[in-house]
N, C-alpha and C positions, 0 to 999 in steps of 0.2 A: 150064552150071554146071561149074566145075572139080571134080575129085575131091579129097577131103580126104586128107592124109597121116595116119598114125596119131597123130602129135603134135597135128595140127589137130582130129582127131576127139576126142581126150581133152580138149582145150581147149574145144571146142564143148559137150561134156557138162558141163564145169565151169561154163561160161557159163550154160547152161540151169538147172543145179542152183542156182547161187548167186543168180541173178536171178529164180528161180521163173517161168520162161517157159513157161506152159502152152500146149499145142497146138503146140509147136515141137519137132521132132526134130533131134537133132544132125546127122544126115545131110542135113537140109534146109537147113542153113546153108551158103551158097555161100562158100568161103574167100576169094574175091576181092571179095565185096560189102561195102559200107561197114557198119560196126557201128552207126554213129550216123546220125541223119537218115533219109534215104530207104531205107537198108538195113534193119537190124533195128529201127531206131527207138529205140535206146537214148539215154539222156540223161546228164547229169553225175552224178546220184545213182547210176545204174547203173555208171558208170565207177568211182566210189569203191568200190562193193560188189564189183565185179569185181577191182579192184586189191587189195582185202583178201583175196579168195579166192585170187588168184594168189600173194600173199605167203605165205599159209598152205600152199598146195600145193607151190609151187616154191622157197620159201626165200629170196626176195629181194624187196625193196620197189620199187615203182614210185613214184618221188618226184614230188610234184605240181609241183615247179618244173623238172622235166626237160623240155627243149624237144623231146626225141625222142618224147614221149608222143603228140602229135598224129599223128605218122607211125605209131607203134607200135599205136595203137588204131584205125588206119585200116580194117583188115579182120582177119578171123580169121587169114589167112595172115601178115600183117605182125606181129600180136601173137604168134603162135606162133614166128616167127623171132626176135623180140625176146627172148622168154623163153629160147629155146635159146641165144642169145648171152650172156645175163646170168645164167643159172642157175649156182649154185655147183657146182663139180665134185664 
């Protein structure tokens, strides 16, 4: 398992908090593992809830029609990098 960066750790905590993932610690989320399917097992409803939490915390919206979303939601690391790229200054 890869080590989380501080930004990934913060995002992992937001993910756990916003999705009420009981029994999962932020440090236990592998930043390279898939968030959906075989990884954390998140589904489309979780994606919507997570997108809303990201919007509130980081100040930008993940548009549902954006083709980058599949890549961005691929893993904790990919999502963290996407947020850092698009976060308002």
